[in-house]
N, C-alpha and C positions, 0 to 999 in steps of 0.2 A: 735850370739849365737853359741857357739861351742858344738859339740856333745862330750859328755864325754864317759867314759867306759860304756859298757852295764851292767846294774845292774840286778840281779835276780828278778823274779816276786815277790817273797815273801818280798823283800825290797821295790820295787816300790809300792806294795799294801799299805804299811804303810806311804808312802809319800803323801803330799797334791798335788792336781792337779796343783797348781801353781808352786810348787817346781819341779814336774816332767816336766812341760812345759819348764822350764829353761834348762833342759837337751836335749831339742829337741827330735829327733826320739829315742834317747837312753832312754828317759824317758817314752816311750809309753808302756802301758800294752799290753800283747798279744792280747787281745780283741780289743784294739784300732788299733793295726797294721792290724789285720784281716779286721776291718771295713774300714780302709783307703784303703787297697788293693782292697777290694770289690768295693768301690766307683770308684776307678781308672779303674778297669776292666769293669764296667758298662759304664763309659764314653767312653772307647775305642770302645766298642760294639756300642754305640749310634753314635759315629762318623763314623764308618764303614757303618752303615745302612743309615745315612743321606747322606753320600758320594754316595752310590749306587743310592739312590732316585734322587739326584741332577744330576748324570751322565745320568740317564734315563728320566729325565724331569718330575718326579712325584712331585706333590704339597704335602707338608708335614706340618701338624700343630704340633708344639712342643713347650714346654716351655724351657726357658734357663736352663742349668744345672749348672751354676756357682752361682746361688742364689736361694733362696726359691721361689717355684713356686706360681704364682697367679692363676693358673688353678684350676678347681674344684679338691678338695682333692680326690686322688685316680684315677684321669683320666689317661688313658694309656699314655705312653711316646711319642708315635708317632701316629698321625692320618694321614694315607696315602691315597691319592686319586689316584686310579688306573682307567683305562678305564672301566666304567660301575659299579664300586663299590668303597666303602670306607672300609679300614681295620684299626683296632685299635690294636696297638702292645705295650705290656708292656715288657720292657727289664729287664731281670734279669740275673745274672751270675748263674753258676751251683748250687751254694749254696744259692742264694738269695731267700728271702721269701716274698710273697705278704703281704701287710698290709691288715687289715680288709676292709678298704675303697676301696683298689684296687680290692679285691676279689668281693665285692658287685658291683662295676661299671662294671667289666668284665662280671659278671653274668647278669646284667641288659642289657648290650649291646647285649649279646647272646640271651636273651629272646626277644629282639627287632629285632631278625633275622639279626644281624650284625656280621661280622667276627671280633672277639675279642680274642686275644691269647697272651700267654706269650712266649717270645723267649729268649733262653738262650745261643745262639751262633750265630756267623755270618753265619755259614753253615745252621743252622735252618732257619735263615732269608731268605737266598737265596732259600731254598727249598720252603718256604712259597710263595715267589715271583714267582717262577717257576709254582707252583700250580695255583695261581690266574691269572697269565698272560698267562698260557697255552702255554709257549714256553721256549726254552733254553735261558738262560741269562748269562752274565758274568760281 
């Protein structure tokens, strides 16, 4: 499948999804490009957080990110067991939005006196870890 010339959005809007798919990335609507890049950025953030946890020996519960989850709908991306506590982390990019189910689950976990938060960058994740570990980390 060869990528053809990039077509203006007003033309792509009039094409069927099947015809646009034949064009590869050149056939993506701006909203589809944004969604694809958003998913990629969240996967990168997830990989960074999981690598950190593995490096420091923390047990993490998580669903696969390459297929539809069989976890409870809305469950946070990472359930991290730290010494003396469990934290629940929902990963989002700077522009990512919680689903209604995610919002409900995070609120329920918080009402149950659990640490449940949305993390939007690796720096924010490291700050969270520093706070709950009570020490400098790298």
